[in-house]
C-alpha positions in Angstrom: 1.9 58.3 -26.7 -1.3 57.9 -24.7 -2.0 54.7 -26.4 1.4 53.4 -25.5 0.9 54.4 -21.9 -2.6 52.8 -21.9 -1.1 49.6 -23.4 1.6 49.6 -20.8 -1.0 49.9 -18.0 -3.1 47.1 -19.6 -0.1 44.9 -19.8 0.8 45.7 -16.2 -2.8 44.9 -15.2 -2.7 41.7 -17.1 0.6 40.6 -15.5 -0.9 41.5 -12.1 -3.9 39.4 -12.8 -1.8 36.5 -14.0 0.3 36.8 -10.8 -2.8 36.6 -8.6 -4.1 33.6 -10.6 -0.7 31.9 -10.3 -0.7 32.5 -6.5 -4.2 31.2 -6.2 -3.3 28.1 -8.2 -0.2 27.5 -6.1 -2.3 27.7 -2.9 -5.0 25.5 -4.3 -2.4 22.9 -5.5 -0.7 23.1 -2.1 -4.0 22.4 -0.4 -4.8 19.5 -2.7 -1.4 18.0 -2.1 -1.9 18.2 1.7 -5.3 16.4 1.3 -3.7 13.7 -0.8 -0.9 13.3 1.7 -3.4 13.1 4.6 -5.5 10.5 2.8 -2.3 8.5 1.9 -1.2 8.6 5.6 -4.7 7.6 6.7 -4.7 4.6 4.3 -1.1 3.7 5.4 -2.1 3.7 9.0 -5.2 1.6 8.3 -3.1 -0.9 6.4 -0.4 -1.1 9.1 -3.1 -1.6 11.8 -4.7 -4.4 9.7 -1.3 -6.0 9.1 -0.5 -5.8 12.8 -3.8 -7.5 13.7 -3.2 -10.2 11.1 0.3 -10.8 12.5 -1.1 -11.0 16.1 -3.8 -13.4 14.9 -1.2 -15.6 13.2 1.0 -15.7 16.2 -1.9 -16.5 18.4 -2.9 -19.3 16.1 0.7 -20.6 16.0 0.8 -20.5 19.9 -2.5 -22.5 20.1 -1.2 -25.1 17.6 2.0 -25.5 19.7 0.0 -25.8 22.9 -2.3 -28.4 21.3 0.7 -30.3 20.0 2.4 -30.2 23.5 -0.8 -31.4 25.2 -1.3 -34.2 22.7 2.4 -35.2 23.1 2.0 -35.2 26.9 -1.2 -37.3 26.6 0.6 -39.8 24.4 3.6 -40.0 26.7 1.3 -40.6 29.7 -0.6 -43.2 27.8 2.6 -44.9 26.8 3.9 -44.8 30.3 0.8 -46.4 31.6 1.0 -49.1 28.9 4.7 -49.7 29.7 3.8 -49.9 33.4 1.1 -52.5 32.6 3.5 -54.5 30.4 6.2 -54.5 33.0 3.9 -55.7 35.8 
């Protein structure tokens, strides 16, 4: 009878120990998951910022090309107008 009671107490103690270990693991895994999510969010933010800078740079380059084309076209039109004026006079 005493051995059964002792065995029952040992089993209860073992179960309590397992419950504590499980709870510690759950907390540790939760912390690890939060760290992973934070790192993922940091990387995502960095990538979005980099993409935003790339897009702005491309739009600026596109704007400059359009301006250069417009200036060249205006220069050519002015040159042709002068040539036409010379031919007509």
